[in-house]
N, CA, C and O atoms as a GROMACS GRO file, in nm:
protein
  584
    1UNK      N    1  13.709  10.465   9.441
    1UNK     CA    2  13.666  10.361   9.487
    1UNK      C    3  13.683  10.244   9.449
    1UNK      O    4  13.712  10.153   9.527
    2UNK      N    5  13.666  10.229   9.326
    2UNK     CA    6  13.678  10.097   9.262
    2UNK      C    7  13.790   9.985   9.323
    2UNK      O    8  13.761   9.869   9.353
    3UNK      N    9  13.923  10.045   9.335
    3UNK     CA   10  14.031   9.978   9.407
    3UNK      C   11  13.967   9.916   9.535
    3UNK      O   12  13.974   9.796   9.558
    4UNK      N   13  13.894  10.016   9.628
    4UNK     CA   14  13.882   9.980   9.773
    4UNK      C   15  13.787   9.869   9.731
    4UNK      O   16  13.817   9.754   9.764
    5UNK      N   17  13.667   9.892   9.657
    5UNK     CA   18  13.580   9.762   9.635
    5UNK      C   19  13.645   9.654   9.598
    5UNK      O   20  13.628   9.559   9.674
    6UNK      N   21  13.703   9.639   9.519
    6UNK     CA   22  13.777   9.513   9.478
    6UNK      C   23  13.869   9.464   9.585
    6UNK      O   24  13.859   9.341   9.590
    7UNK      N   25  13.944   9.501   9.659
    7UNK     CA   26  13.998   9.486   9.786
    7UNK      C   27  13.868   9.428   9.868
    7UNK      O   28  13.862   9.305   9.873
    8UNK      N   29  13.790   9.482   9.916
    8UNK     CA   30  13.657   9.439   9.982
    8UNK      C   31  13.602   9.279   9.947
    8UNK      O   32  13.564   9.187  10.020
    9UNK      N   33  13.617   9.293   9.796
    9UNK     CA   34  13.527   9.178   9.725
    9UNK      C   35  13.608   9.056   9.754
    9UNK      O   36  13.560   8.948   9.719
   10UNK      N   37  13.724   9.057   9.812
   10UNK     CA   38  13.821   8.955   9.829
   10UNK      C   39  13.810   8.893   9.982
   10UNK      O   40  13.868   8.789  10.015
   11UNK      N   41  13.721   8.980  10.077
   11UNK     CA   42  13.733   8.931  10.172
   11UNK      C   43  13.603   8.784  10.156
   11UNK      O   44  13.494   8.780  10.098
   12UNK      N   45  13.671   8.694  10.228
   12UNK     CA   46  13.618   8.566  10.221
   12UNK      C   47  13.593   8.483  10.371
   12UNK      O   48  13.518   8.387  10.392
   13UNK      N   49  13.669   8.544  10.449
   13UNK     CA   50  13.699   8.462  10.614
   13UNK      C   51  13.727   8.547  10.694
   13UNK      O   52  13.744   8.667  10.674
   14UNK      N   53  13.737   8.476  10.811
   14UNK     CA   54  13.718   8.600  10.944
   14UNK      C   55  13.850   8.677  10.906
   14UNK      O   56  13.846   8.798  10.884
   15UNK      N   57  13.964   8.605  10.899
   15UNK     CA   58  14.095   8.635  10.875
   15UNK      C   59  14.106   8.745  10.776
   15UNK      O   60  14.162   8.849  10.810
   16UNK      N   61  14.049   8.727  10.635
   16UNK     CA   62  14.062   8.862  10.570
   16UNK      C   63  13.953   8.950  10.622
   16UNK      O   64  13.968   9.065  10.581
   17UNK      N   65  13.867   8.938  10.684
   17UNK     CA   66  13.793   9.044  10.757
   17UNK      C   67  13.866   9.111  10.857
   17UNK      O   68  13.854   9.234  10.861
   18UNK      N   69  13.944   9.053  10.943
   18UNK     CA   70  13.991   9.117  11.033
   18UNK      C   71  14.130   9.210  10.984
   18UNK      O   72  14.184   9.300  11.048
   19UNK      N   73  14.160   9.168  10.880
   19UNK     CA   74  14.286   9.220  10.798
   19UNK      C   75  14.213   9.365  10.761
   19UNK      O   76  14.247   9.474  10.808
   20UNK      N   77  14.115   9.343  10.676
   20UNK     CA   78  14.028   9.453  10.624
   20UNK      C   79  14.007   9.571  10.712
   20UNK      O   80  14.033   9.688  10.686
   21UNK      N   81  13.952   9.520  10.826
   21UNK     CA   82  13.927   9.580  10.934
   21UNK      C   83  14.053   9.669  11.014
   21UNK      O   84  14.043   9.781  11.065
   22UNK      N   85  14.147   9.601  11.008
   22UNK     CA   86  14.264   9.674  11.061
   22UNK      C   87  14.322   9.771  10.943
   22UNK      O   88  14.373   9.880  10.970
   23UNK      N   89  14.313   9.731  10.832
   23UNK     CA   90  14.351   9.832  10.713
   23UNK      C   91  14.277   9.927  10.729
   23UNK      O   92  14.340  10.029  10.756
   24UNK      N   93  14.149   9.942  10.723
   24UNK     CA   94  14.022  10.064  10.719
   24UNK      C   95  14.063  10.165  10.868
   24UNK      O   96  14.054  10.288  10.872
   25UNK      N   97  14.109  10.073  10.985
   25UNK     CA   98  14.152  10.170  11.083
   25UNK      C   99  14.261  10.272  11.038
   25UNK      O  100  14.259  10.394  11.055
   26UNK      N  101  14.365  10.190  10.971
   26UNK     CA  102  14.473  10.242  10.954
   26UNK      C  103  14.468  10.366  10.840
   26UNK      O  104  14.570  10.434  10.829
   27UNK      N  105  14.363  10.393  10.763
   27UNK     CA  106  14.312  10.458  10.663
   27UNK      C  107  14.217  10.575  10.773
   27UNK      O  108  14.181  10.676  10.713
   28UNK      N  109  14.192  10.570  10.868
   28UNK     CA  110  14.094  10.661  10.951
   28UNK      C  111  13.946  10.638  10.914
   28UNK      O  112  13.862  10.728  10.905
   29UNK      N  113  13.924  10.498  10.892
   29UNK     CA  114  13.778  10.459  10.881
   29UNK      C  115  13.746  10.384  10.977
   29UNK      O  116  13.785  10.267  10.988
   30UNK      N  117  13.649  10.462  11.083
   30UNK     CA  118  13.608  10.392  11.168
   30UNK      C  119  13.481  10.287  11.151
   30UNK      O  120  13.364  10.326  11.144
   31UNK      N  121  13.514  10.176  11.146
   31UNK     CA  122  13.407  10.036  11.071
   31UNK      C  123  13.370   9.988  11.215
   31UNK      O  124  13.449   9.980  11.309
   32UNK      N  125  13.218   9.951  11.217
   32UNK     CA  126  13.210   9.856  11.340
   32UNK      C  127  13.206   9.896  11.471
   32UNK      O  128  13.116   9.850  11.541
   33UNK      N  129  13.312  10.000  11.534
   33UNK     CA  130  13.326  10.013  11.649
   33UNK      C  131  13.418  10.140  11.634
   33UNK      O  132  13.493  10.172  11.542
   34UNK      N  133  13.384  10.206  11.763
   34UNK     CA  134  13.474  10.341  11.810
   34UNK      C  135  13.594  10.285  11.850
   34UNK      O  136  13.579  10.170  11.891
   35UNK      N  137  13.718  10.331  11.853
   35UNK     CA  138  13.843  10.296  11.887
   35UNK      C  139  13.925  10.424  11.937
   35UNK      O  140  13.953  10.501  11.845
   36UNK      N  141  13.971  10.464  12.072
   36UNK     CA  142  14.038  10.575  12.092
   36UNK      C  143  14.119  10.583  12.214
   36UNK      O  144  14.089  10.500  12.299
   37UNK      N  145  14.202  10.653  12.239
   37UNK     CA  146  14.284  10.648  12.348
   37UNK      C  147  14.216  10.795  12.454
   37UNK      O  148  14.224  10.914  12.424
   38UNK      N  149  14.178  10.759  12.532
   38UNK     CA  150  14.140  10.875  12.638
   38UNK      C  151  14.153  10.847  12.789
   38UNK      O  152  14.160  10.732  12.831
   39UNK      N  153  14.156  10.962  12.875
   39UNK     CA  154  14.176  10.951  13.030
   39UNK      C  155  14.049  10.830  13.064
   39UNK      O  156  13.937  10.802  13.021
   40UNK      N  157  14.143  10.780  13.168
   40UNK     CA  158  14.037  10.689  13.230
   40UNK      C  159  13.966  10.733  13.332
   40UNK      O  160  14.012  10.745  13.446
   41UNK      N  161  13.841  10.763  13.297
   41UNK     CA  162  13.717  10.851  13.398
   41UNK      C  163  13.737  10.813  13.572
   41UNK      O  164  13.713  10.899  13.656
   42UNK      N  165  13.778  10.692  13.604
   42UNK     CA  166  13.794  10.689  13.730
   42UNK      C  167  13.945  10.716  13.809
   42UNK      O  168  13.957  10.721  13.932
   43UNK      N  169  14.082  10.737  13.687
   43UNK     CA  170  14.193  10.760  13.717
   43UNK      C  171  14.246  10.858  13.634
   43UNK      O  172  14.329  10.823  13.550
   44UNK      N  173  14.209  10.985  13.643
   44UNK     CA  174  14.241  11.070  13.511
   44UNK      C  175  14.389  11.100  13.495
   44UNK      O  176  14.435  11.185  13.419
   45UNK      N  177  14.472  11.006  13.593
   45UNK     CA  178  14.615  11.064  13.543
   45UNK      C  179  14.657  10.954  13.451
   45UNK      O  180  14.767  10.965  13.396
   46UNK      N  181  14.583  10.850  13.428
   46UNK     CA  182  14.595  10.736  13.310
   46UNK      C  183  14.528  10.758  13.201
   46UNK      O  184  14.418  10.814  13.213
   47UNK      N  185  14.584  10.712  13.046
   47UNK     CA  186  14.537  10.705  12.936
   47UNK      C  187  14.513  10.560  12.916
   47UNK      O  188  14.605  10.487  12.954
   48UNK      N  189  14.399  10.498  12.859
   48UNK     CA  190  14.353  10.393  12.816
   48UNK      C  191  14.302  10.348  12.683
   48UNK      O  192  14.211  10.419  12.642
   49UNK      N  193  14.330  10.266  12.619
   49UNK     CA  194  14.249  10.256  12.490
   49UNK      C  195  14.104  10.221  12.510
   49UNK      O  196  14.063  10.140  12.593
   50UNK      N  197  14.031  10.288  12.426
   50UNK     CA  198  13.880  10.294  12.464
   50UNK      C  199  13.802  10.230  12.372
   50UNK      O  200  13.831  10.276  12.261
   51UNK      N  201  13.710  10.139  12.365
   51UNK     CA  202  13.622  10.091  12.257
   51UNK      C  203  13.456  10.172  12.282
   51UNK      O  204  13.407  10.221  12.384
   52UNK      N  205  13.407  10.161  12.160
   52UNK     CA  206  13.269  10.247  12.197
   52UNK      C  207  13.150  10.154  12.065
   52UNK      O  208  13.192  10.091  11.967
   53UNK      N  209  13.049  10.168  12.091
   53UNK     CA  210  12.947  10.102  11.984
   53UNK      C  211  12.965  10.153  11.873
   53UNK      O  212  13.006  10.269  11.875
   54UNK      N  213  12.942  10.091  11.747
   54UNK     CA  214  12.938  10.185  11.613
   54UNK      C  215  12.900  10.072  11.541
   54UNK      O  216  12.862   9.962  11.583
   55UNK      N  217  12.918  10.124  11.395
   55UNK     CA  218  12.874  10.040  11.284
   55UNK      C  219  12.758  10.079  11.208
   55UNK      O  220  12.750  10.061  11.086
   56UNK      N  221  12.682  10.125  11.268
   56UNK     CA  222  12.531  10.176  11.188
   56UNK      C  223  12.531  10.302  11.172
   56UNK      O  224  12.576  10.384  11.252
   57UNK      N  225  12.482  10.323  11.072
   57UNK     CA  226  12.463  10.495  10.970
   57UNK      C  227  12.346  10.563  11.040
   57UNK      O  228  12.360  10.682  11.067
   58UNK      N  229  12.243  10.507  11.068
   58UNK     CA  230  12.132  10.588  11.100
   58UNK      C  231  12.174  10.619  11.285
   58UNK      O  232  12.260  10.551  11.341
   59UNK      N  233  12.111  10.711  11.344
   59UNK     CA  234  12.127  10.768  11.449
   59UNK      C  235  12.170  10.689  11.588
   59UNK      O  236  12.258  10.714  11.671
   60UNK      N  237  12.088  10.602  11.580
   60UNK     CA  238  12.077  10.484  11.684
   60UNK      C  239  12.013  10.376  11.656
   60UNK      O  240  11.937  10.355  11.561
   61UNK      N  241  12.060  10.278  11.776
   61UNK     CA  242  11.944  10.137  11.746
   61UNK      C  243  11.832  10.163  11.728
   61UNK      O  244  11.779  10.104  11.633
   62UNK      N  245  11.748  10.258  11.806
   62UNK     CA  246  11.589  10.256  11.752
   62UNK      C  247  11.564  10.269  11.648
   62UNK      O  248  11.460  10.209  11.622
   63UNK      N  249  11.625  10.345  11.526
   63UNK     CA  250  11.581  10.340  11.400
   63UNK      C  251  11.577  10.213  11.310
   63UNK      O  252  11.527  10.207  11.197
   64UNK      N  253  11.650  10.093  11.392
   64UNK     CA  254  11.679   9.967  11.315
   64UNK      C  255  11.542   9.896  11.370
   64UNK      O  256  11.479   9.822  11.294
   65UNK      N  257  11.500   9.917  11.497
   65UNK     CA  258  11.459   9.824  11.592
   65UNK      C  259  11.293   9.861  11.608
   65UNK      O  260  11.221   9.773  11.654
   66UNK      N  261  11.250   9.959  11.578
   66UNK     CA  262  11.102  10.038  11.625
   66UNK      C  263  11.030   9.986  11.495
   66UNK      O  264  11.075   9.983  11.380
   67UNK      N  265  10.920   9.951  11.538
   67UNK     CA  266  10.828   9.886  11.417
   67UNK      C  267  10.694  10.014  11.371
   67UNK      O  268  10.593   9.993  11.304
   68UNK      N  269  10.728  10.114  11.420
   68UNK     CA  270  10.608  10.192  11.420
   68UNK      C  271  10.624  10.253  11.241
   68UNK      O  272  10.729  10.226  11.182
   69UNK      N  273  10.540  10.313  11.185
   69UNK     CA  274  10.544  10.395  11.047
   69UNK      C  275  10.643  10.473  10.996
   69UNK      O  276  10.700  10.468  10.887
   70UNK      N  277  10.658  10.556  11.103
   70UNK     CA  278  10.778  10.653  11.102
   70UNK      C  279  10.915  10.589  11.067
   70UNK      O  280  10.998  10.624  10.983
   71UNK      N  281  10.916  10.487  11.154
   71UNK     CA  282  11.042  10.462  11.167
   71UNK      C  283  11.060  10.324  11.050
   71UNK      O  284  11.175  10.307  11.009
   72UNK      N  285  11.005  10.275  11.023
   72UNK     CA  286  10.960  10.224  10.888
   72UNK      C  287  11.015  10.276  10.750
   72UNK      O  288  11.080  10.212  10.667
   73UNK      N  289  10.980  10.391  10.746
   73UNK     CA  290  10.963  10.473  10.627
   73UNK      C  291  11.092  10.545  10.633
   73UNK      O  292  11.125  10.585  10.522
   74UNK      N  293  11.189  10.580  10.742
   74UNK     CA  294  11.311  10.634  10.762
   74UNK      C  295  11.405  10.516  10.716
   74UNK      O  296  11.512  10.552  10.668
   75UNK      N  297  11.377  10.370  10.726
   75UNK     CA  298  11.445  10.250  10.706
   75UNK      C  299  11.443  10.252  10.549
   75UNK      O  300  11.549  10.246  10.488
   76UNK      N  301  11.329  10.258  10.488
   76UNK     CA  302  11.304  10.224  10.369
   76UNK      C  303  11.350  10.352  10.276
   76UNK      O  304  11.381  10.322  10.161
   77UNK      N  305  11.358  10.480  10.308
   77UNK     CA  306  11.460  10.579  10.265
   77UNK      C  307  11.586  10.553  10.254
   77UNK      O  308  11.650  10.569  10.150
   78UNK      N  309  11.642  10.498  10.390
   78UNK     CA  310  11.793  10.476  10.398
   78UNK      C  311  11.817  10.364  10.320
   78UNK      O  312  11.936  10.357  10.292
   79UNK      N  313  11.751  10.274  10.275
   79UNK     CA  314  11.738  10.158  10.198
   79UNK      C  315  11.761  10.192  10.071
   79UNK      O  316  11.849  10.128  10.014
   80UNK      N  317  11.700  10.280  10.008
   80UNK     CA  318  11.644  10.340   9.883
   80UNK      C  319  11.803  10.429   9.869
   80UNK      O  320  11.869  10.417   9.766
   81UNK      N  321  11.840  10.495   9.957
   81UNK     CA  322  11.947  10.560   9.909
   81UNK      C  323  12.093  10.456   9.913
   81UNK      O  324  12.189  10.471   9.838
   82UNK      N  325  12.080  10.366  10.004
   82UNK     CA  326  12.204  10.251   9.973
   82UNK      C  327  12.193  10.218   9.830
   82UNK      O  328  12.287  10.234   9.752
   83UNK      N  329  12.070  10.168   9.793
   83UNK     CA  330  12.081  10.121   9.672
   83UNK      C  331  12.118  10.233   9.546
   83UNK      O  332  12.184  10.192   9.450
   84UNK      N  333  12.086  10.336   9.550
   84UNK     CA  334  12.130  10.443   9.459
   84UNK      C  335  12.287  10.438   9.474
   84UNK      O  336  12.362  10.419   9.379
   85UNK      N  337  12.325  10.456   9.595
   85UNK     CA  338  12.507  10.458   9.615
   85UNK      C  339  12.554  10.340   9.548
   85UNK      O  340  12.662  10.355   9.490
   86UNK      N  341  12.492  10.208   9.541
   86UNK     CA  342  12.542  10.116   9.485
   86UNK      C  343  12.534  10.143   9.356
   86UNK      O  344  12.641  10.141   9.295
   87UNK      N  345  12.442  10.168   9.298
   87UNK     CA  346  12.387  10.195   9.168
   87UNK      C  347  12.500  10.283   9.090
   87UNK      O  348  12.542  10.250   8.979
   88UNK      N  349  12.551  10.418   9.174
   88UNK     CA  350  12.638  10.491   9.151
   88UNK      C  351  12.776  10.467   9.135
   88UNK      O  352  12.859  10.545   9.088
   89UNK      N  353  12.797  10.342   9.183
   89UNK     CA  354  12.923  10.269   9.145
   89UNK      C  355  12.958  10.189   9.050
   89UNK      O  356  13.066  10.143   9.013
   90UNK      N  357  12.802  10.174   8.998
   90UNK     CA  358  12.806  10.101   8.870
   90UNK      C  359  12.757   9.914   8.889
   90UNK      O  360  12.769   9.825   8.805
   91UNK      N  361  12.700   9.906   9.028
   91UNK     CA  362  12.613   9.796   9.026
   91UNK      C  363  12.507   9.819   8.939
   91UNK      O  364  12.455   9.928   8.913
   92UNK      N  365  12.462   9.652   8.875
   92UNK     CA  366  12.348   9.649   8.806
   92UNK      C  367  12.214   9.680   8.908
   92UNK      O  368  12.234   9.660   9.028
   93UNK      N  369  12.111   9.716   8.875
   93UNK     CA  370  11.990   9.730   8.990
   93UNK      C  371  11.978   9.633   9.069
   93UNK      O  372  11.997   9.647   9.190
   94UNK      N  373  11.944   9.519   9.014
   94UNK     CA  374  11.930   9.378   9.113
   94UNK      C  375  12.054   9.374   9.206
   94UNK      O  376  12.033   9.374   9.327
   95UNK      N  377  12.156   9.371   9.169
   95UNK     CA  378  12.275   9.386   9.276
   95UNK      C  379  12.304   9.491   9.348
   95UNK      O  380  12.384   9.476   9.441
   96UNK      N  381  12.246   9.624   9.321
   96UNK     CA  382  12.250   9.721   9.374
   96UNK      C  383  12.134   9.715   9.522
   96UNK      O  384  12.143   9.771   9.632
   97UNK      N  385  12.032   9.624   9.468
   97UNK     CA  386  11.927   9.622   9.577
   97UNK      C  387  11.962   9.494   9.674
   97UNK      O  388  11.914   9.485   9.788
   98UNK      N  389  12.051   9.394   9.617
   98UNK     CA  390  12.066   9.325   9.722
   98UNK      C  391  12.193   9.347   9.792
   98UNK      O  392  12.201   9.278   9.894
   99UNK      N  393  12.312   9.433   9.765
   99UNK     CA  394  12.365   9.503   9.849
   99UNK      C  395  12.285   9.572   9.950
   99UNK      O  396  12.295   9.534  10.066
  100UNK      N  397  12.208   9.666   9.920
  100UNK     CA  398  12.126   9.760   9.998
  100UNK      C  399  12.074   9.657  10.104
  100UNK      O  400  12.088   9.691  10.221
  101UNK      N  401  12.012   9.529  10.076
  101UNK     CA  402  11.953   9.451  10.177
  101UNK      C  403  12.071   9.371  10.273
  101UNK      O  404  12.055   9.349  10.393
  102UNK      N  405  12.185   9.334  10.202
  102UNK     CA  406  12.288   9.327  10.288
  102UNK      C  407  12.335   9.384  10.421
  102UNK      O  408  12.346   9.333  10.533
  103UNK      N  409  12.366   9.533  10.363
  103UNK     CA  410  12.395   9.627  10.483
  103UNK      C  411  12.302   9.674  10.558
  103UNK      O  412  12.338   9.735  10.658
  104UNK      N  413  12.178   9.660  10.535
  104UNK     CA  414  12.058   9.667  10.604
  104UNK      C  415  12.044   9.524  10.738
  104UNK      O  416  12.016   9.525  10.858
  105UNK      N  417  12.066   9.453  10.675
  105UNK     CA  418  12.088   9.325  10.775
  105UNK      C  419  12.173   9.339  10.865
  105UNK      O  420  12.146   9.336  10.986
  106UNK      N  421  12.305   9.358  10.807
  106UNK     CA  422  12.436   9.363  10.920
  106UNK      C  423  12.398   9.482  10.988
  106UNK      O  424  12.401   9.467  11.111
  107UNK      N  425  12.360   9.603  10.948
  107UNK     CA  426  12.352   9.721  11.035
  107UNK      C  427  12.218   9.706  11.131
  107UNK      O  428  12.199   9.775  11.231
  108UNK      N  429  12.125   9.599  11.082
  108UNK     CA  430  12.020   9.599  11.252
  108UNK      C  431  12.074   9.480  11.344
  108UNK      O  432  12.067   9.468  11.467
  109UNK      N  433  12.128   9.400  11.250
  109UNK     CA  434  12.243   9.286  11.362
  109UNK      C  435  12.307   9.386  11.476
  109UNK      O  436  12.275   9.376  11.594
  110UNK      N  437  12.390   9.473  11.433
  110UNK     CA  438  12.450   9.534  11.537
  110UNK      C  439  12.351   9.645  11.610
  110UNK      O  440  12.361   9.668  11.730
  111UNK      N  441  12.280   9.694  11.550
  111UNK     CA  442  12.189   9.737  11.612
  111UNK      C  443  12.104   9.671  11.745
  111UNK      O  444  12.065   9.724  11.850
  112UNK      N  445  12.094   9.534  11.693
  112UNK     CA  446  12.034   9.464  11.799
  112UNK      C  447  12.141   9.440  11.944
  112UNK      O  448  12.111   9.418  12.061
  113UNK      N  449  12.249   9.452  11.892
  113UNK     CA  450  12.356   9.445  12.023
  113UNK      C  451  12.381   9.582  12.075
  113UNK      O  452  12.440   9.589  12.183
  114UNK      N  453  12.348   9.681  12.022
  114UNK     CA  454  12.371   9.827  12.082
  114UNK      C  455  12.292   9.844  12.224
  114UNK      O  456  12.186   9.793  12.261
  115UNK      N  457  12.375   9.928  12.285
  115UNK     CA  458  12.283   9.974  12.397
  115UNK      C  459  12.218  10.074  12.407
  115UNK      O  460  12.280  10.174  12.371
  116UNK      N  461  12.079  10.098  12.452
  116UNK     CA  462  11.984  10.182  12.414
  116UNK      C  463  12.064  10.311  12.458
  116UNK      O  464  12.156  10.307  12.540
  117UNK      N  465  12.010  10.446  12.384
  117UNK     CA  466  12.083  10.587  12.432
  117UNK      C  467  12.085  10.626  12.564
  117UNK      O  468  12.177  10.696  12.606
  118UNK      N  469  11.978  10.583  12.647
  118UNK     CA  470  11.963  10.634  12.776
  118UNK      C  471  12.073  10.588  12.855
  118UNK      O  472  12.123  10.649  12.949
  119UNK      N  473  12.119  10.436  12.793
  119UNK     CA  474  12.212  10.371  12.881
  119UNK      C  475  12.355  10.424  12.855
  119UNK      O  476  12.441  10.424  12.943
  120UNK      N  477  12.379  10.477  12.708
  120UNK     CA  478  12.480  10.530  12.668
  120UNK      C  479  12.532  10.665  12.746
  120UNK      O  480  12.650  10.698  12.747
  121UNK      N  481  12.439  10.732  12.805
  121UNK     CA  482  12.470  10.825  12.889
  121UNK      C  483  12.494  10.830  13.040
  121UNK      O  484  12.515  10.931  13.106
  122UNK      N  485  12.485  10.681  13.089
  122UNK     CA  486  12.507  10.653  13.203
  122UNK      C  487  12.660  10.643  13.243
  122UNK      O  488  12.694  10.531  13.204
  123UNK      N  489  12.746  10.692  13.290
  123UNK     CA  490  12.903  10.645  13.327
  123UNK      C  491  12.917  10.542  13.383
  123UNK      O  492  13.024  10.490  13.353
  124UNK      N  493  12.843  10.471  13.472
  124UNK     CA  494  12.846  10.361  13.546
  124UNK      C  495  12.832  10.241  13.453
  124UNK      O  496  12.916  10.152  13.464
  125UNK      N  497  12.729  10.229  13.359
  125UNK     CA  498  12.718  10.140  13.254
  125UNK      C  499  12.789  10.135  13.115
  125UNK      O  500  12.785  10.048  13.029
  126UNK      N  501  12.859  10.264  13.118
  126UNK     CA  502  12.979  10.238  12.988
  126UNK      C  503  13.133  10.230  13.024
  126UNK      O  504  13.224  10.240  12.942
  127UNK      N  505  13.147  10.211  13.163
  127UNK     CA  506  13.282  10.212  13.215
  127UNK      C  507  13.281  10.074  13.244
  127UNK      O  508  13.208  10.024  13.330
  128UNK      N  509  13.380   9.999  13.157
  128UNK     CA  510  13.412   9.824  13.171
  128UNK      C  511  13.546   9.811  13.145
  128UNK      O  512  13.594   9.777  13.037
  129UNK      N  513  13.627   9.850  13.280
  129UNK     CA  514  13.775   9.824  13.239
  129UNK      C  515  13.827   9.676  13.251
  129UNK      O  516  13.800   9.605  13.348
  130UNK      N  517  13.902   9.636  13.147
  130UNK     CA  518  13.923   9.515  13.136
  130UNK      C  519  14.096   9.493  13.083
  130UNK      O  520  14.145   9.570  13.000
  131UNK      N  521  14.165   9.391  13.137
  131UNK     CA  522  14.280   9.372  13.110
  131UNK      C  523  14.277   9.314  12.964
  131UNK      O  524  14.170   9.270  12.924
  132UNK      N  525  14.372   9.312  12.893
  132UNK     CA  526  14.404   9.230  12.765
  132UNK      C  527  14.335   9.103  12.798
  132UNK      O  528  14.228   9.083  12.739
  133UNK      N  529  14.374   9.021  12.875
  133UNK     CA  530  14.357   8.889  12.913
  133UNK      C  531  14.203   8.873  12.947
  133UNK      O  532  14.143   8.768  12.924
  134UNK      N  533  14.142   8.988  13.007
  134UNK     CA  534  14.011   8.937  13.048
  134UNK      C  535  13.920   8.981  12.894
  134UNK      O  536  13.830   8.907  12.853
  135UNK      N  537  13.953   9.085  12.834
  135UNK     CA  538  13.909   9.125  12.696
  135UNK      C  539  13.910   8.988  12.593
  135UNK      O  540  13.816   8.937  12.533
  136UNK      N  541  14.056   8.949  12.597
  136UNK     CA  542  14.092   8.813  12.520
  136UNK      C  543  13.982   8.694  12.559
  136UNK      O  544  13.951   8.621  12.465
  137UNK      N  545  13.926   8.670  12.673
  137UNK     CA  546  13.866   8.562  12.687
  137UNK      C  547  13.707   8.628  12.635
  137UNK      O  548  13.621   8.552  12.590
  138UNK      N  549  13.694   8.712  12.644
  138UNK     CA  550  13.540   8.760  12.599
  138UNK      C  551  13.541   8.747  12.461
  138UNK      O  552  13.433   8.720  12.408
  139UNK      N  553  13.642   8.760  12.391
  139UNK     CA  554  13.642   8.718  12.252
  139UNK      C  555  13.717   8.633  12.202
  139UNK      O  556  13.824   8.656  12.145
  140UNK      N  557  13.646   8.494  12.224
  140UNK     CA  558  13.711   8.371  12.195
  140UNK      C  559  13.736   8.380  12.031
  140UNK      O  560  13.661   8.439  11.953
  141UNK      N  561  13.830   8.325  12.004
  141UNK     CA  562  13.878   8.303  11.839
  141UNK      C  563  13.963   8.414  11.774
  141UNK      O  564  14.004   8.412  11.658
  142UNK      N  565  13.983   8.507  11.862
  142UNK     CA  566  14.048   8.619  11.809
  142UNK      C  567  14.187   8.634  11.957
  142UNK      O  568  14.182   8.619  12.079
  143UNK      N  569  14.299   8.669  11.857
  143UNK     CA  570  14.417   8.652  11.942
  143UNK      C  571  14.476   8.797  11.958
  143UNK      O  572  14.562   8.846  11.884
  144UNK      N  573  14.420   8.855  12.059
  144UNK     CA  574  14.451   8.993  12.063
  144UNK      C  575  14.599   9.027  12.094
  144UNK      O  576  14.661   9.116  12.036
  145UNK      N  577  14.646   8.953  12.183
  145UNK     CA  578  14.803   8.947  12.240
  145UNK      C  579  14.891   8.987  12.130
  145UNK      O  580  14.965   9.084  12.137
  146UNK      N  581  14.879   8.892  12.005
  146UNK     CA  582  14.974   8.936  11.908
  146UNK      C  583  14.936   9.059  11.801
  146UNK      O  584  15.018   9.096  11.718
   0.00000   0.00000   0.00000
């Protein structure tokens, strides 16, 4: 893990991040979102690249968003597990705890942008076919054509 972590430690800007994301994808790691090729649900004679939400470890967005005691207990246990994992790779306790907090903030932010579980089961809400040009317009700052 140390070489991987050293490489990730060097990520300091958007370009570095996108390069790391691309590298991780080539290694079979599905960070932040799902990406696959499958049949077009409205025209099964065509195959299309498809994206799906992701990037969180807990089962769905509600685990990050709910404020009840059970949900908080689950998040606390997950954060404790993250801290232990960082400690196992050699991080000092304070740094391990800080890293766990960063992971929790990132995953919580991603969860806030995710669709609810019920919406994910709705084939009409999850069918958003776009051309490359349309997709590019919705993701300013990233040149997807190159």
